[in-house]
N, C-alpha and C positions, 0 to 999 in steps of 0.2 A: 624089396623091388630090384636091386643089382642082381640079388641071387637068380631069380627067375631068368631076366635077360642072360646072365653068364652062362646059365645051363641050358639055354636056347642056343646062342652063339656058339657052345662047345660041342653041337651036333655039326656044324659046319666045318669046323677043323679039320685040316689035312695034317696027318702027324708025320706023313713021309714024303720025301721029294720024288718026283715020278722022272725028274729029269736026269739022266745021267752026264756030268761034266767029265770032260777031259781036260787034263791039265798039260797036254801036249800042244806046243805052239802049231799054230796053223789048222788045228782041228776045228770042222764047223761047230762042235759043242765047246770050244774052248772057254774056260772061265776067262773072264777079263776084268770083271767090275764086281766089288764086293762093297756092301752100303753098312753103315752103322748109324743108329739113331739114338740120343738120349736127352733126357731133361736133368739139368743141375739147378740147383736152389741156391738162393743167396743164404749166405751164413745165418742170418738172423731166422731162427726155428720159427718163429711165429709168423714170419712172411709168407705169402702166396706167390711172389715174384719170383720167377725162375727164367732159365735159358733152354729153348729147345734147339736142339742142332741135329744136323745131316750132314753125313760124310761120306764120300765116295772115293774109293781107292783103287787103283789098276791092279791087277793080280797077275804075276805074282809077286812083283816090286814093291806093292803097298805103297806107292806114290800116290799123295793127295791129289784127284783131278777136279774134285768140286767139294764145296763147303759151304753150308748156310746155316746162319744162326738166327734165331729170333726171341726177343724178350717176350714174355708170357705173363699173364696173371691166371693164375689155378683159380677157378670157381666153386669147383667140387672139394668137399674135406677128405682127407685121406683115411682109408677104410682099407685094413690088412687083406688082400686078396682081390681086390676090385682096383688097381692101380690103371688099368687100361682106361677105365671109364674116366678118370681125371686127366690123363695125360695124353691118350691115343689123338684126340683131335688134333692137337698141336704139329704133332708128327705127320698125319696125313695132310696138313697144310703144305708141310716143307716138301713133301714128296711131290704132291701136285704142283707145286711151283716149278720142282725140279722137270718133272714131265713136261711141261707147257713150255720152259725155256730152253731146256738142255735135253730132250728125249734121248739122244744118243748116249748120255751118261748114266740112264737110270740102270743101278745095280742089277745084276742078273741074279744073286742070291738075296732074296727078300721075302716078305710076307706075301702069299698070293693074294690078300685083299689089296695090296698096295701096288 
């Protein structure tokens, strides 16, 4: 089941960035915000309890300008090669929360889906 969906999603993948980022201060295309996401697990290997996190940093000084964490319960089993099916929904929720509460802090470098 997951394999067919993964192949379908692969067709919409954009493997290159069409945006040309400028690292020069004051440029219209200046890179100012980068973001990272992760899901970390409780030490108990049998637990489905985890913590989803989103952190946005200013660039180039890498100061944290936004962070959010959410305790989550994973519903799907771990299947090698299909991690996104298990975790991405929680990450999308964190990004949507940021988009609604502080849209000016959305990272410029992120997935086109988010």
